[in-house]
N, C-alpha and C positions, 0 to 999 in steps of 0.2 A: 318203743318200739326195737326187736329184736333186732340185734346187725348182722351176730352171724349166725348162719344155720346150717347147723352139724347133721346132714343126711348118711343112715347109714344101715346095715341090715346086722342084728342083732350074731343072727349065727353066723358071723361070719368077720366081725370084724368089730366088737365089742371090747377084748383087752387092749386093742390098740385105742379107739374111739376115749373110754372115761383115762385115760393119759394123755390124749389130747386135748379133751377138755381142760382137765386140770392144770395143762401147760399154757392155754389157752388166757382161761382169767388170771394168770399171772401178768397179762398182759391188756386185758379190757377187761369191763366190770361184768359181774356175772351175771347181772342182767340183761348185759347184751348178745349171751353166747346162751344160743336156745339150740335143748339135744334132741328132745322128745314131747310132742301134742300125748300128753293124756289125761285134756283131761275135757275131752269132745265129751257131750251132754247129751244123754238118749236121746232118741230122736232127734240129732240135731243132724245136717248133713255133711257128714265128714269130709267130703271131697272138698267141698267151699272153705269147711276149718279150716284144711291142708294148704290150702291156696292160699288162705288168708293171711296166715303164718309166715308162710313163703314171702307173700306181698309186702311183708313187714320187715324182710331184710333187706340189707344192703349186698351180703356177699352166702352164697351156697357152695358150703365144703361138701362134695361126692364121696364118703368114705369104701372104697373100693379094695374087699380083699380077695383072697385065692378063690370063691366059689362064692362072688358076688352075681354071677353071669348064669350061674344053672340051678343055684338053689331051686329045688321045687317044694310047692304046698301039697298039703295031705291030700289033694286028690291024684298025683302026681306029674303036674304042668307044672312049667317053670313060672314060677315067680314075678318074673320082669312081664311076663306077657300076660297078667291077667290085668283087669279094667282096676280096678280097688288095691292094687299094690300101693302101699306105702310109699314106699324107695322112689317107683316110677313116677307117684301122681306129682310127689314134692320136684322132682328133678323137671318134668313137666311145666311143670308152675312159674319156676327160676326161670326157665331157658323163653317160655311165654314171656315171662314182664323183663326181659331181659337185663335182669338182675345177674354179676358177675358170679359163675360157677367155676370152682375149682374142684376136678378133680383130685381124689389124692390116694395114692396106691399103699398099699400095708400087704403086708406075708407075700411079699415077690410076685403078689399080683399085677400083671399085666393092664393097659386101656385095650376096651372092645374093641371090634373093627364097625362101621355103622351099619353093618348088614347083617351084626347080631343084635342091636338093639329096636325096639322098638322104634316104627315111625315117631313119634312125640319126645321121642329122646337120644334121636340117630346122633342130632346137632352136639352131643355130651363130648363121640369120640374124638373132637376135633376140638375141645378144650385141652390145652397146656396141661400137663402133671405135674406134682410134688410129690417124687417117693420119698414114704419115710420106714426107715430100716429101727431095729431093736437096739440096734449095736450103736448108731448116729443119732437115735432122736433126739435128740437136744438141736442139733445143727439143723437138720432135717427140720423139725417142726418150728425154728427159725427163722428160715426161708420161706413157713408156710404163712406166720405173724408177719411179714416183709411185705407179704402179697396183699394181705389181706387189709396192712396198714395202707398201701399202694391205693387200695380200690377205694379207706373211707377216705384220703383225703383227694378222691376226686380224680383218680389216676396218673398222680405224677408222688412220685417218695418222695420227693421235695420240691418248693418252689425253685426251679434255674435262678443261682445267683446273675443277680443282674451285670452286663458287663460296665465297664467303667463310662460309656456315655449313657448309656440307657439312664446310671443310677445319676449322674450327671445332671441328665435332665430333669428327674425325677425330685431330686434336693432343689434345682432353681425355681420348679412349679411349685414344691411348697412353698418356700419363702416369697417369689409374687402374691402367692394367695396368703401369706402372713404380713405381707404389707399392706394387701388391701385391707383386710382386718382391721388393722390398728391406723386407719384414715378410713372407716366406715365411719361418718359422724350421722348418718341416718340409724345407727343402730338405734334399739330401745334403750341399750345401755350405755351407751356411750356417755351422755352425762354422767351419770354414776359412776365409771372408770374412769374421768378427767378430776372428777369433785375430791377421787380417796387417791389421785395417784397410782392406779392401778393397772395391771400389765391385760392385753387379753390374753388366752390361752390357749391357741391354733391346735397343739401337740407337741409331739417328741417320740422320737423313736429311729427306727430305720426308716426310710424313704421308701426301698423297697420288702418295708415288713411281710411276711406270710401271713402271719395275724395281728389283727385291727381289733383294741379294743374303744369300747364306745363308753361314755357313764355322763352324767345327768348336767352339771356347771360346773366353774371354779369354784373352791371356796376362797378364804382368807387368804392360806398359807401360797395356792395353786396362781392368786392374782397379784400378789406380793413379788413372787417370783417370774411367774409365766410362765410355768412348768404344772403340769398335771398331775394327780395323783404324787403331792409331797403330804407331810406331814404326816398327823395319825394314818389315815385314811390310805395314806402311801407307803405307812409301815406295814400296815394289812395286805396290801397288795404286791410290795415285794416277797413277803411269805407269800404267798399263792404261790406266783413265776417261780417262785425258789422250789416251791414243791415237785414242779415238775421240770425244774433244771432246765428255765429261762429267765434271763435277762431283760432289764428294760431295752437295751442297745438291738434285742432281736425283736422286738414288735414295734406296734408305733399305737400312743397311745392320744383319744381326744375325746372327744363330750359333745352335747347336741347344739349344747349352750356355750360358746366359746368366751361369754364375762362374765366377771362374779356377778350376780344379783343381788341387791341391796338384802337384806336379813340374812336369813334362813330360812326362806319361804322354795314351794315348786317353782319350777319355769312355767311360763304362761306360756299360751299359744301364741300370740304375738312374739312372743323371743325363740317359739323352735321355730315357725315358721322363716323369721329372721336369718336365723344361725345352719339352720339345716341346710340349705344349698352350698355350705360353706363345707360340711360334710360330708356331701355327696361328691362334692369334688374332690376332698382329699382320698375318698373311695378309688374314685375314679383316677386317681397319681399314682396311686398306691398299690394299687391293683390286690388285695390280699384276697386270699384263699380260703381265712375262719375270720369272720365279724363277733367280736362279745359283745353284745349289747352290757350295760351292765346297771342296773336297776330297770325299775316301771318306765321312767319316761322315754329311757332309748333305747328298750325290748318294745316298746308301742312304736316308737318312730320307726326303727328298723325294717320290724315284720309288715309294719303298712307298706315302705317303700317298697318290699318285694313282693307284696301283699301275698305273704305267708299263709298255711293254716292257726288260728290258735290268735290271728295279730289281735281281735280283741279279749282276749284272754289275758288271766290274771298270771305277773308273777312265778306267787307261790304253786303255781301250775305248769306253769311252762321252763322253770330254773332246769338248769343242764339238760335240758332235750337237743337231741341231733337233727334240725330240720336244712332241708336244701334247698338253696335258689341260685340264679343264673347270673350272671351281668355280661358284658358285652365280651369282656376274654374269658371264661370262661367258666364252668360251677365252681359256687361255693357254697359254706357251711355258716350254718349261722347258729349260736349257742347261748341264747339267755341265761345271766347269772343274776344273781342278786350284788348288789352296790357294795364294796370293802366297806365304806362305811356303816354298814351295819352292823357290825361286828363292834362298834365301838360302842351299838344300844343294846345289843343282840349278842353278847357271847358264845349263844350256843349255834350263832349262825355260821359263827367259824370253819365245824366239821361237817355244817351241809355245803359252804366256798369249797371245800378241799375236796370235798368227795366230785365237788359238782368240775373243777381242775384237771381232775383226772381225765373226764371226756375228752380234753384238750391233748394226751397224752398221743394220741394218733396221728399227733398232725405236727410232732415237736419233732 
């Protein structure tokens, strides 16, 4: 999905747009910044193609230069008044689909009045604009980046810090859930835990974290300490967090199975069915804005929980994809990824994970 769509007129603002594109790809993945629709197949419905391209974005940037409103076509009529004008079609589609549309004024342009626009894009005149000048380009473009990141986070620049009362309440709720897990004698893994003098691993991190990572199940090191993501795979995980300037204390880490299974095997459906509600309750307590399922089993559980597209897909197809869901407390994003332990068996996956983690930067 192209998350940022740049709408512009070459004759009016091409110089600014090239520079703006170069700035945006320093902050977002190159594949997430979409600038031109130049692969419309012969015979294809180009209106439908443009509308589909815009429907796949989160933010449309409408770059408006000094002649944007008045440029004419070969027949002398104003381009904006023509039914097949690409600029008009793209903006109208974005408005129709409820996308965030950000006008960007360049070359000392001014926002057009509603009456100067065709009816299907008249609402553009009510959108607050960002002005970009050559003299202070970096500063102005930085404001635009902040606005885009705000949109990709679901409308909030950062999760508002919890007040002391809320933080204490959430911490107490997590501690109560942990105590309940310790005493869960009906767990399918309780006997194995007791026999091995192991600990259940509910999770670790900020009780009010914006980002929640969900793995598969604790390993030997985790069960010995009662801490998720430690040992060799934990070292890989810390490296991934560091690559986007995050710390463990900034996020919350948990699993879909909260006791260590015997041997090295996949979680059973019975184990996931028992522990899943604990993970669900953690999500409800913490209220994260981003959930990152790590590995196939965590991905399948979270995607089914939210009934998301691709819930029967493979992690090789869905890793690094930005998916939108909704909780009672508001919209969230789900971004599946490989489990960090995969690097211990396939070193080539390190680069894949590092690349996927860059998708989290807009939410940091």
